C-alpha positions as a LaTeX table, in Angstrom:
\begin{tabular}{lrrr}
\hline
Residue & $x$ (\AA) & $y$ (\AA) & $z$ (\AA) \\
\hline
Met1 & 0.00 & 0.00 & 0.00 \\
Arg2 & 1.50 & 3.33 & $-1.13$ \\
Ile3 & 0.36 & 6.28 & 1.00 \\
Leu4 & 0.74 & 9.95 & 0.11 \\
Ile5 & 0.34 & 12.32 & 3.07 \\
Gly6 & $-0.34$ & 16.03 & 2.78 \\
Trp7 & 0.38 & 17.48 & 6.20 \\
Asp8 & 0.46 & 20.90 & 7.88 \\
Asn9 & 2.68 & 20.18 & 10.91 \\
Pro10 & 6.38 & 19.46 & 10.12 \\
Ser11 & 7.04 & 18.24 & 13.66 \\
Gln12 & 4.57 & 15.37 & 13.16 \\
Ala13 & 5.96 & 14.27 & 9.79 \\
Glu14 & 8.60 & 11.93 & 11.26 \\
Thr15 & 6.04 & 10.29 & 13.58 \\
Leu16 & 3.59 & 9.77 & 10.72 \\
Ser17 & 6.30 & 8.29 & 8.54 \\
Leu18 & 7.47 & 5.99 & 11.34 \\
Leu19 & 4.00 & 4.64 & 12.13 \\
Leu20 & 2.78 & 4.26 & 8.57 \\
Asn21 & 5.90 & 2.72 & 7.00 \\
Val22 & 5.08 & $-0.74$ & 8.38 \\
Asp23 & 4.42 & $-4.16$ & 6.88 \\
Asp24 & 3.91 & $-3.72$ & 3.13 \\
Ala25 & 2.98 & $-0.03$ & 3.42 \\
Thr26 & 5.21 & 2.85 & 2.29 \\
Ala27 & 4.34 & 6.42 & 3.23 \\
Thr28 & 5.58 & 9.69 & 1.74 \\
Val29 & 4.90 & 12.90 & 3.65 \\
Ala30 & 4.58 & 16.22 & 1.81 \\
Ile31 & 4.52 & 19.37 & 3.97 \\
Gly32 & 2.23 & 22.10 & 2.70 \\
Pro33 & 0.01 & 22.40 & $-0.38$ \\
Gln34 & 2.75 & 23.21 & $-2.88$ \\
Glu35 & 4.91 & 20.19 & $-2.06$ \\
Leu36 & 1.85 & 17.94 & $-1.97$ \\
Leu37 & 0.60 & 19.01 & $-5.40$ \\
Gln38 & 4.09 & 18.70 & $-6.90$ \\
Thr39 & 4.40 & 15.16 & $-5.57$ \\
Ala40 & 0.95 & 14.22 & $-6.87$ \\
Thr41 & 1.75 & 15.72 & $-10.27$ \\
His42 & 4.93 & 13.69 & $-10.74$ \\
Asp43 & 3.66 & 10.39 & $-9.31$ \\
Ala44 & 0.10 & 9.08 & $-9.64$ \\
Ser45 & 0.66 & 5.51 & $-8.44$ \\
Trp46 & $-0.76$ & 5.94 & $-4.94$ \\
Asp47 & $-3.23$ & 3.64 & $-3.22$ \\
Val48 & $-4.56$ & 6.23 & $-0.77$ \\
Leu49 & $-4.00$ & 9.88 & 0.17 \\
Leu50 & $-4.20$ & 11.35 & 3.68 \\
Leu51 & $-4.96$ & 15.07 & 3.67 \\
Ala52 & $-4.87$ & 17.46 & 6.60 \\
Val53 & $-8.11$ & 19.41 & 6.29 \\
Gly54 & $-7.46$ & 23.09 & 7.06 \\
Met55 & $-4.08$ & 23.32 & 5.34 \\
Pro56 & $-3.50$ & 26.30 & 5.60 \\
Asp57 & $-7.23$ & 27.12 & 5.99 \\
Ile58 & $-10.50$ & 25.43 & 5.04 \\
Asp59 & $-11.06$ & 27.24 & 1.74 \\
Ala60 & $-7.49$ & 26.77 & 0.57 \\
Ser61 & $-7.62$ & 23.17 & 1.71 \\
Phe62 & $-10.73$ & 22.55 & $-0.38$ \\
Glu63 & $-8.98$ & 23.98 & $-3.43$ \\
Val64 & $-6.07$ & 21.61 & $-2.82$ \\
Phe65 & $-8.52$ & 18.74 & $-2.36$ \\
Ser66 & $-10.26$ & 19.60 & $-5.66$ \\
Ala67 & $-6.92$ & 19.76 & $-7.47$ \\
Leu68 & $-5.95$ & 16.37 & $-6.06$ \\
Arg69 & $-9.24$ & 14.88 & $-7.24$ \\
Arg70 & $-8.40$ & 16.04 & $-10.75$ \\
Leu71 & $-4.81$ & 14.80 & $-10.58$ \\
Leu72 & $-5.60$ & 11.48 & $-8.85$ \\
Pro73 & $-9.21$ & 10.64 & $-9.77$ \\
Asn74 & $-8.85$ & 6.96 & $-8.82$ \\
Val75 & $-7.07$ & 7.48 & $-5.50$ \\
Pro76 & $-9.30$ & 7.59 & $-2.38$ \\
Ile77 & $-8.70$ & 10.63 & $-0.15$ \\
Val78 & $-9.00$ & 10.45 & 3.64 \\
Gly79 & $-9.32$ & 13.71 & 5.56 \\
Ala80 & $-7.75$ & 14.45 & 8.94 \\
Cys81 & $-9.86$ & 17.09 & 10.64 \\
Cys82 & $-9.80$ & 18.88 & 13.97 \\
Ser83 & $-13.02$ & 18.72 & 15.98 \\
Asp84 & $-13.69$ & 22.44 & 15.69 \\
Ser85 & $-13.74$ & 22.10 & 11.87 \\
Leu86 & $-15.89$ & 19.01 & 11.77 \\
Tyr87 & $-18.95$ & 20.93 & 10.57 \\
Arg88 & $-17.03$ & 21.84 & 7.38 \\
Leu89 & $-16.43$ & 18.22 & 6.38 \\
Pro90 & $-19.73$ & 17.68 & 4.46 \\
Arg91 & $-18.36$ & 19.97 & 1.74 \\
Phe92 & $-15.45$ & 17.56 & 1.25 \\
Leu93 & $-17.49$ & 14.39 & 1.62 \\
Thr94 & $-20.05$ & 15.42 & $-0.98$ \\
Ala95 & $-17.18$ & 16.27 & $-3.35$ \\
Gly96 & $-15.74$ & 12.76 & $-3.12$ \\
Met97 & $-13.74$ & 12.39 & 0.09 \\
Lys98 & $-13.94$ & 8.70 & 1.03 \\
Asn99 & $-13.31$ & 8.83 & 4.78 \\
Tyr100 & $-12.06$ & 11.02 & 7.63 \\
Val101 & $-10.40$ & 10.86 & 11.03 \\
Leu102 & $-10.64$ & 13.33 & 13.93 \\
Arg103 & $-7.34$ & 14.80 & 15.13 \\
Asp104 & $-7.53$ & 14.77 & 18.93 \\
Ala105 & $-5.30$ & 17.10 & 20.95 \\
Gly106 & $-3.28$ & 14.22 & 22.41 \\
Gly107 & $-2.46$ & 12.78 & 18.96 \\
Asp108 & $-3.85$ & 9.34 & 19.74 \\
Tyr109 & $-5.58$ & 9.31 & 16.34 \\
Ile110 & $-2.18$ & 8.69 & 14.72 \\
Phe111 & $-2.24$ & 5.09 & 15.98 \\
Leu112 & $-5.51$ & 4.50 & 14.12 \\
Leu113 & $-4.35$ & 5.83 & 10.77 \\
His114 & $-2.77$ & 2.67 & 9.36 \\
Ala115 & $-5.88$ & 0.54 & 9.96 \\
Met116 & $-8.19$ & 3.29 & 8.67 \\
Leu117 & $-6.19$ & 3.83 & 5.49 \\
Leu118 & $-5.99$ & 0.10 & 4.84 \\
Asn119 & $-9.76$ & $-0.26$ & 5.33 \\
Thr120 & $-10.37$ & 2.63 & 2.95 \\
Val121 & $-8.21$ & 1.03 & 0.26 \\
Glu122 & $-9.99$ & $-2.32$ & 0.67 \\
Ala123 & $-13.40$ & $-0.66$ & 0.56 \\
Met124 & $-12.41$ & 1.17 & $-2.61$ \\
Arg125 & $-11.28$ & $-2.08$ & $-4.22$ \\
Ala126 & $-14.53$ & $-3.77$ & $-3.28$ \\
Glu127 & $-16.48$ & $-0.87$ & $-4.78$ \\
Arg128 & $-14.52$ & $-1.14$ & $-8.01$ \\
Glu129 & $-15.08$ & $-4.89$ & $-8.14$ \\
Lys130 & $-18.79$ & $-4.29$ & $-7.78$ \\
Glu131 & $-18.73$ & $-1.71$ & $-10.56$ \\
Leu132 & $-16.79$ & $-4.10$ & $-12.79$ \\
Ala133 & $-19.30$ & $-6.86$ & $-12.03$ \\
Met134 & $-22.16$ & $-4.57$ & $-13.03$ \\
Lys135 & $-20.37$ & $-3.60$ & $-16.25$ \\
Leu136 & $-19.72$ & $-7.29$ & $-16.94$ \\
Arg137 & $-23.41$ & $-8.00$ & $-16.43$ \\
Glu138 & $-24.35$ & $-5.19$ & $-18.82$ \\
Glu139 & $-21.84$ & $-6.27$ & $-21.47$ \\
Ile140 & $-22.97$ & $-9.88$ & $-21.31$ \\
Ser141 & $-26.60$ & $-8.81$ & $-21.51$ \\
Ser142 & $-25.90$ & $-6.76$ & $-24.65$ \\
Val143 & $-24.09$ & $-9.63$ & $-26.35$ \\
Arg144 & $-26.79$ & $-12.09$ & $-25.32$ \\
Lys145 & $-29.53$ & $-9.86$ & $-26.77$ \\
Leu146 & $-27.58$ & $-9.69$ & $-30.02$ \\
Gln147 & $-27.37$ & $-13.47$ & $-30.08$ \\
Glu148 & $-31.03$ & $-13.99$ & $-29.24$ \\
Ser149 & $-32.06$ & $-11.58$ & $-32.00$ \\
Ile150 & $-31.10$ & $-14.15$ & $-34.65$ \\
Ile151 & $-32.92$ & $-17.08$ & $-33.02$ \\
Pro152 & $-36.41$ & $-17.48$ & $-34.54$ \\
Ser153 & $-39.31$ & $-17.04$ & $-32.16$ \\
Asp154 & $-41.97$ & $-18.24$ & $-34.58$ \\
Phe155 & $-42.03$ & $-20.63$ & $-37.52$ \\
Ser156 & $-44.59$ & $-22.54$ & $-39.54$ \\
Cys157 & $-44.91$ & $-26.33$ & $-39.50$ \\
Pro158 & $-45.49$ & $-28.52$ & $-42.54$ \\
Thr159 & $-48.81$ & $-30.35$ & $-42.78$ \\
Gly160 & $-48.87$ & $-33.42$ & $-40.54$ \\
Tyr161 & $-46.02$ & $-32.18$ & $-38.35$ \\
Asp162 & $-45.55$ & $-30.22$ & $-35.13$ \\
Ile163 & $-42.30$ & $-28.41$ & $-34.27$ \\
Ala164 & $-41.19$ & $-26.82$ & $-30.98$ \\
Ala165 & $-37.83$ & $-25.17$ & $-30.25$ \\
Arg166 & $-36.17$ & $-23.42$ & $-27.34$ \\
Tyr167 & $-32.88$ & $-21.79$ & $-26.41$ \\
Glu168 & $-31.76$ & $-21.34$ & $-22.80$ \\
Pro169 & $-28.50$ & $-19.53$ & $-21.90$ \\
Ser170 & $-25.99$ & $-20.58$ & $-19.28$ \\
Gln171 & $-25.38$ & $-18.74$ & $-16.01$ \\
Ile172 & $-22.39$ & $-17.92$ & $-13.82$ \\
Gln173 & $-22.13$ & $-16.59$ & $-10.28$ \\
Val174 & $-20.28$ & $-13.28$ & $-9.85$ \\
Phe175 & $-19.85$ & $-10.61$ & $-7.18$ \\
Gly176 & $-22.31$ & $-11.03$ & $-4.34$ \\
Gly177 & $-23.41$ & $-14.46$ & $-5.53$ \\
Leu178 & $-25.74$ & $-12.95$ & $-8.12$ \\
Pro179 & $-26.27$ & $-14.94$ & $-11.32$ \\
Val180 & $-25.27$ & $-13.51$ & $-14.68$ \\
Val181 & $-26.98$ & $-14.90$ & $-17.76$ \\
Met182 & $-24.16$ & $-15.61$ & $-20.18$ \\
Ala183 & $-23.94$ & $-15.01$ & $-23.88$ \\
Gly184 & $-23.11$ & $-18.24$ & $-25.62$ \\
Gly185 & $-22.65$ & $-19.91$ & $-28.93$ \\
Asp186 & $-25.86$ & $-21.89$ & $-29.34$ \\
Tyr187 & $-28.09$ & $-21.29$ & $-32.34$ \\
Tyr188 & $-31.01$ & $-22.91$ & $-34.08$ \\
Glu189 & $-32.89$ & $-22.20$ & $-37.27$ \\
Val190 & $-36.18$ & $-23.59$ & $-38.55$ \\
Phe191 & $-37.62$ & $-22.39$ & $-41.84$ \\
Arg192 & $-39.76$ & $-23.63$ & $-44.73$ \\
Val193 & $-38.13$ & $-23.94$ & $-48.14$ \\
Asp194 & $-41.36$ & $-24.83$ & $-49.90$ \\
Glu195 & $-44.56$ & $-26.78$ & $-49.23$ \\
His196 & $-42.76$ & $-30.06$ & $-48.57$ \\
Arg197 & $-39.28$ & $-29.12$ & $-47.31$ \\
Thr198 & $-38.44$ & $-27.68$ & $-43.90$ \\
Val199 & $-34.88$ & $-26.95$ & $-42.80$ \\
Val200 & $-33.84$ & $-27.65$ & $-39.21$ \\
Leu201 & $-30.38$ & $-26.48$ & $-38.12$ \\
Val202 & $-28.77$ & $-26.47$ & $-34.67$ \\
Gly203 & $-25.29$ & $-25.06$ & $-34.03$ \\
Asp204 & $-22.95$ & $-24.63$ & $-31.09$ \\
Ala205 & $-19.80$ & $-22.45$ & $-31.17$ \\
Ser206 & $-17.01$ & $-23.29$ & $-28.76$ \\
Gly207 & $-16.64$ & $-21.09$ & $-25.70$ \\
His208 & $-18.85$ & $-18.27$ & $-24.45$ \\
Gly209 & $-19.13$ & $-14.53$ & $-24.71$ \\
Met210 & $-18.47$ & $-12.20$ & $-27.63$ \\
Lys211 & $-16.28$ & $-14.58$ & $-29.65$ \\
Ala212 & $-18.81$ & $-17.43$ & $-29.54$ \\
Cys213 & $-21.64$ & $-15.03$ & $-30.30$ \\
Met214 & $-19.83$ & $-13.48$ & $-33.28$ \\
Ser215 & $-18.95$ & $-16.96$ & $-34.59$ \\
Ile216 & $-22.63$ & $-17.86$ & $-34.60$ \\
Met217 & $-23.57$ & $-14.48$ & $-36.12$ \\
Thr218 & $-21.08$ & $-15.11$ & $-38.93$ \\
Met219 & $-22.47$ & $-18.59$ & $-39.57$ \\
His220 & $-26.02$ & $-17.22$ & $-39.52$ \\
Thr221 & $-25.05$ & $-14.59$ & $-42.11$ \\
Leu222 & $-23.43$ & $-17.19$ & $-44.36$ \\
Ile223 & $-26.41$ & $-19.51$ & $-44.14$ \\
Asn224 & $-28.75$ & $-16.69$ & $-45.14$ \\
Met225 & $-26.45$ & $-15.81$ & $-48.04$ \\
Ile226 & $-26.40$ & $-19.32$ & $-49.51$ \\
Arg227 & $-29.46$ & $-20.99$ & $-48.05$ \\
Thr228 & $-31.29$ & $-20.87$ & $-51.38$ \\
Gln229 & $-28.74$ & $-23.37$ & $-52.72$ \\
Gln230 & $-28.43$ & $-27.15$ & $-52.42$ \\
Phe231 & $-30.96$ & $-27.73$ & $-49.64$ \\
Asp232 & $-31.39$ & $-31.38$ & $-50.59$ \\
Asp233 & $-27.66$ & $-32.03$ & $-50.77$ \\
Val234 & $-27.15$ & $-31.39$ & $-47.07$ \\
Ala235 & $-23.48$ & $-32.46$ & $-47.02$ \\
Ser236 & $-22.54$ & $-30.07$ & $-49.83$ \\
Phe237 & $-24.39$ & $-27.23$ & $-48.14$ \\
Val238 & $-22.53$ & $-27.71$ & $-44.84$ \\
Ala239 & $-19.21$ & $-28.06$ & $-46.69$ \\
Ala240 & $-19.88$ & $-24.71$ & $-48.41$ \\
Val241 & $-20.60$ & $-23.03$ & $-45.07$ \\
Asn242 & $-17.44$ & $-24.57$ & $-43.62$ \\
Arg243 & $-15.23$ & $-23.27$ & $-46.45$ \\
Arg244 & $-16.47$ & $-19.75$ & $-45.91$ \\
Leu245 & $-16.12$ & $-19.96$ & $-42.15$ \\
Cys246 & $-12.52$ & $-21.07$ & $-42.54$ \\
Glu247 & $-11.86$ & $-17.75$ & $-44.26$ \\
Gln248 & $-12.78$ & $-15.97$ & $-41.01$ \\
Ser249 & $-9.57$ & $-15.94$ & $-38.95$ \\
Phe250 & $-11.21$ & $-14.87$ & $-35.69$ \\
Ile251 & $-13.27$ & $-18.09$ & $-35.59$ \\
Gln252 & $-10.15$ & $-20.26$ & $-35.69$ \\
Ser253 & $-8.16$ & $-18.09$ & $-33.28$ \\
Gly254 & $-7.62$ & $-19.82$ & $-29.97$ \\
Gly255 & $-8.84$ & $-23.13$ & $-31.37$ \\
Gly256 & $-12.40$ & $-21.94$ & $-32.03$ \\
Phe257 & $-14.88$ & $-24.03$ & $-34.01$ \\
Ile258 & $-18.63$ & $-24.60$ & $-34.50$ \\
Thr259 & $-20.51$ & $-27.89$ & $-34.38$ \\
Val260 & $-23.60$ & $-28.07$ & $-36.55$ \\
Phe261 & $-26.45$ & $-30.45$ & $-37.21$ \\
Tyr262 & $-28.24$ & $-29.70$ & $-40.47$ \\
Gly263 & $-31.33$ & $-31.52$ & $-41.71$ \\
Val264 & $-34.23$ & $-31.17$ & $-44.12$ \\
Val265 & $-37.64$ & $-32.66$ & $-43.33$ \\
His266 & $-39.41$ & $-33.90$ & $-46.50$ \\
Ser267 & $-43.03$ & $-33.94$ & $-45.40$ \\
Asp268 & $-44.23$ & $-35.56$ & $-48.66$ \\
Thr269 & $-41.96$ & $-38.62$ & $-48.40$ \\
His270 & $-41.55$ & $-38.43$ & $-44.59$ \\
Glu271 & $-37.77$ & $-38.60$ & $-44.86$ \\
Phe272 & $-35.20$ & $-36.67$ & $-42.91$ \\
His273 & $-32.07$ & $-35.80$ & $-44.92$ \\
Trp274 & $-29.27$ & $-34.79$ & $-42.58$ \\
Thr275 & $-25.58$ & $-34.34$ & $-41.92$ \\
Thr276 & $-23.61$ & $-33.44$ & $-38.82$ \\
Ala277 & $-20.37$ & $-31.55$ & $-38.31$ \\
Gly278 & $-19.12$ & $-32.74$ & $-34.94$ \\
His279 & $-22.58$ & $-32.34$ & $-33.42$ \\
Pro280 & $-24.47$ & $-34.81$ & $-31.17$ \\
Ile281 & $-26.62$ & $-37.32$ & $-33.07$ \\
Pro282 & $-30.38$ & $-36.66$ & $-32.61$ \\
Leu283 & $-32.73$ & $-39.12$ & $-30.95$ \\
Leu284 & $-35.84$ & $-40.58$ & $-32.57$ \\
Leu285 & $-38.73$ & $-41.59$ & $-30.31$ \\
Asp286 & $-41.42$ & $-44.06$ & $-31.28$ \\
Lys287 & $-44.36$ & $-42.54$ & $-29.41$ \\
Gln288 & $-46.37$ & $-45.74$ & $-29.64$ \\
Thr289 & $-43.77$ & $-47.90$ & $-27.89$ \\
Gly290 & $-42.13$ & $-45.08$ & $-25.87$ \\
Thr291 & $-38.61$ & $-46.11$ & $-26.94$ \\
Ala292 & $-35.94$ & $-43.75$ & $-28.24$ \\
Ala293 & $-32.68$ & $-44.36$ & $-30.13$ \\
Pro294 & $-30.07$ & $-42.30$ & $-32.03$ \\
Ile295 & $-30.82$ & $-41.86$ & $-35.74$ \\
Gly296 & $-27.24$ & $-42.82$ & $-36.61$ \\
Pro297 & $-23.93$ & $-43.96$ & $-35.12$ \\
Tyr298 & $-21.59$ & $-41.57$ & $-33.34$ \\
Glu299 & $-19.10$ & $-42.04$ & $-36.20$ \\
Ala300 & $-21.60$ & $-40.48$ & $-38.63$ \\
Gly301 & $-20.44$ & $-37.01$ & $-37.67$ \\
Gly302 & $-17.83$ & $-35.07$ & $-39.65$ \\
Leu303 & $-15.37$ & $-32.50$ & $-38.29$ \\
Pro304 & $-16.69$ & $-29.28$ & $-36.69$ \\
Leu305 & $-16.86$ & $-26.21$ & $-38.91$ \\
Gly306 & $-14.00$ & $-23.74$ & $-39.04$ \\
Leu307 & $-11.12$ & $-26.21$ & $-38.65$ \\
Tyr308 & $-10.20$ & $-27.38$ & $-42.17$ \\
Ser309 & $-11.52$ & $-25.82$ & $-45.36$ \\
Asp310 & $-11.39$ & $-29.15$ & $-47.24$ \\
Ala311 & $-13.35$ & $-31.13$ & $-44.62$ \\
Glu312 & $-15.87$ & $-33.54$ & $-46.12$ \\
Tyr313 & $-19.33$ & $-34.43$ & $-44.83$ \\
Glu314 & $-21.73$ & $-37.30$ & $-45.42$ \\
Ser315 & $-25.42$ & $-37.15$ & $-46.24$ \\
His316 & $-27.79$ & $-39.51$ & $-44.45$ \\
Val317 & $-31.48$ & $-40.28$ & $-44.87$ \\
Thr318 & $-33.66$ & $-41.41$ & $-41.96$ \\
Pro319 & $-37.36$ & $-42.37$ & $-42.35$ \\
Ile320 & $-39.75$ & $-40.46$ & $-40.07$ \\
Pro321 & $-42.44$ & $-42.99$ & $-39.08$ \\
Ala322 & $-45.93$ & $-41.90$ & $-38.13$ \\
His323 & $-46.30$ & $-41.03$ & $-34.44$ \\
Ser324 & $-42.58$ & $-40.41$ & $-33.96$ \\
Arg325 & $-40.61$ & $-37.60$ & $-32.33$ \\
Leu326 & $-37.22$ & $-36.31$ & $-33.42$ \\
Leu327 & $-35.05$ & $-34.59$ & $-30.79$ \\
Ile328 & $-32.17$ & $-32.37$ & $-31.99$ \\
Phe329 & $-30.08$ & $-30.78$ & $-29.24$ \\
Thr330 & $-26.80$ & $-29.16$ & $-28.24$ \\
Asp331 & $-24.55$ & $-30.74$ & $-25.62$ \\
Gly332 & $-25.65$ & $-28.25$ & $-22.95$ \\
Leu333 & $-28.80$ & $-30.32$ & $-22.40$ \\
Pro334 & $-27.26$ & $-33.72$ & $-21.54$ \\
Glu335 & $-24.29$ & $-32.06$ & $-19.81$ \\
Ala336 & $-26.45$ & $-30.16$ & $-17.30$ \\
Phe337 & $-24.95$ & $-31.19$ & $-13.97$ \\
Gly338 & $-25.10$ & $-30.62$ & $-10.26$ \\
Asp339 & $-23.95$ & $-31.94$ & $-6.91$ \\
Ile340 & $-26.55$ & $-34.23$ & $-5.34$ \\
Asp341 & $-25.71$ & $-35.70$ & $-1.92$ \\
Gly342 & $-22.05$ & $-35.04$ & $-2.54$ \\
Gln343 & $-22.07$ & $-36.84$ & $-5.89$ \\
His344 & $-21.51$ & $-35.27$ & $-9.32$ \\
Cys345 & $-24.62$ & $-35.96$ & $-11.41$ \\
Glu346 & $-25.37$ & $-35.24$ & $-15.07$ \\
Phe347 & $-28.71$ & $-35.24$ & $-16.85$ \\
Gly348 & $-27.05$ & $-37.24$ & $-19.61$ \\
Ile349 & $-28.39$ & $-39.15$ & $-22.57$ \\
Gln350 & $-30.20$ & $-41.46$ & $-20.18$ \\
Gly351 & $-32.04$ & $-38.52$ & $-18.64$ \\
Met352 & $-33.11$ & $-37.40$ & $-22.10$ \\
His353 & $-34.31$ & $-40.93$ & $-22.90$ \\
Asp354 & $-36.28$ & $-41.10$ & $-19.66$ \\
Thr355 & $-37.98$ & $-37.74$ & $-20.24$ \\
Leu356 & $-38.77$ & $-38.52$ & $-23.88$ \\
Glu357 & $-40.30$ & $-41.87$ & $-22.98$ \\
Arg358 & $-42.33$ & $-40.41$ & $-20.09$ \\
Thr359 & $-43.70$ & $-37.57$ & $-22.22$ \\
Ser360 & $-44.36$ & $-39.56$ & $-25.40$ \\
Pro361 & $-48.17$ & $-39.00$ & $-25.19$ \\
Glu362 & $-47.70$ & $-35.22$ & $-24.77$ \\
Thr363 & $-47.32$ & $-32.48$ & $-27.38$ \\
Ala364 & $-43.96$ & $-31.34$ & $-28.72$ \\
Ala365 & $-44.15$ & $-28.14$ & $-26.64$ \\
Glu366 & $-44.97$ & $-30.08$ & $-23.47$ \\
Ala367 & $-42.13$ & $-32.53$ & $-24.04$ \\
Leu368 & $-39.74$ & $-29.64$ & $-24.69$ \\
Glu369 & $-40.71$ & $-27.99$ & $-21.40$ \\
Ala370 & $-40.27$ & $-31.29$ & $-19.55$ \\
Leu371 & $-36.74$ & $-31.72$ & $-20.92$ \\
Phe372 & $-35.67$ & $-28.33$ & $-19.59$ \\
Val373 & $-37.43$ & $-28.80$ & $-16.25$ \\
Asp374 & $-35.92$ & $-32.25$ & $-15.70$ \\
Ser375 & $-32.41$ & $-31.14$ & $-16.64$ \\
Gln376 & $-32.75$ & $-28.06$ & $-14.43$ \\
Thr377 & $-33.63$ & $-30.34$ & $-11.52$ \\
Ile378 & $-30.15$ & $-31.86$ & $-11.82$ \\
Thr379 & $-28.53$ & $-28.43$ & $-11.44$ \\
Gln380 & $-30.61$ & $-27.78$ & $-8.28$ \\
Gly381 & $-31.46$ & $-24.27$ & $-9.46$ \\
Ala382 & $-27.83$ & $-23.22$ & $-9.82$ \\
Gly383 & $-28.25$ & $-22.49$ & $-13.53$ \\
Arg384 & $-26.78$ & $-24.18$ & $-16.56$ \\
His385 & $-23.04$ & $-24.26$ & $-17.05$ \\
Asp386 & $-23.50$ & $-24.33$ & $-20.83$ \\
Asp387 & $-26.25$ & $-22.91$ & $-22.99$ \\
Ser388 & $-28.76$ & $-25.34$ & $-24.47$ \\
Ser389 & $-30.75$ & $-25.40$ & $-27.69$ \\
Val390 & $-33.39$ & $-28.03$ & $-28.46$ \\
Val391 & $-35.62$ & $-28.59$ & $-31.48$ \\
Ile392 & $-38.38$ & $-31.22$ & $-31.43$ \\
Val393 & $-40.02$ & $-32.38$ & $-34.65$ \\
Asp394 & $-43.16$ & $-34.50$ & $-34.30$ \\
Arg395 & $-44.79$ & $-36.44$ & $-37.07$ \\
Leu396 & $-48.42$ & $-36.64$ & $-36.06$ \\
\hline
\end{tabular}
């Protein structure tokens, strides 16, 4: 702790220096306003400043105080005031003085100075941490709103089908234990190409915050630029998006990438044409038997987007039987976890299976809600550690 002292009594300077140059504290005493302002002008790296109020009189002292506030705006100032001038202190306090000490005639106050100055510095640091936490919360909120602006809130369903989708961000705990809703890299898109073709896309950029959000925004822009092309050839479409993403250096910086599941529902033939770029394989539920299984092997997935421009992807076709439910998700859903009775627990693929089977008679929207409620139960209300996107496609 570096302490700058502006004092009016030269005979007390040595005592102040002796008592305050202890532990990890170093104190510099400047006698009189001119020396104090010169010292503050040439060195701004102080943790706290102790100012004798009334040096040489109250009005002149306030001018010095105001000048110090301009020179050292981030340094807390503590006033040392005689009891007969106490009524003048509000002028200083309202102008930004952080604390004060009364100078008793016997000089006993000197023994309190080190603790008071240390407490003032710690209080100032705590205040700054709180301000930073609030700014962090505001920044994250702005990024999250940008991300959520590209996620569709309404979409039409092809005849004979019902579709429900939801995005839920992750949370962290910051200053004071308050949750902050994080910006993330999850994204989904559902749109009709024509009467019989509906595109379903779910993506997940690595990491959180601005970089993940901008990665998803870039992918969203590319998809909208080329989404009129090659809808049926799902592998070629994803490969085209990947090549363009690889041209964006900020996505690859720090090992960044995006996993994507891309599919097209053909409502006339009841086929699902799909490909995956490092993304979890969807589950297909037979609502009549209540059993669910992946629509393909884990090995069916290609490399995530943004890694290699020449990456290749495979097209797959899965029949969509009557009375079936297709679940497409990001890894934030199965990886929702918590500490239950001292044991680490995850919602997991089994939890998804259990919820799907239990809710097989319910609507797509009801099943979607149940998935989020059940996975949130695992976290015990602590919030998700990763954002989650889920799309459910029901063939009625």
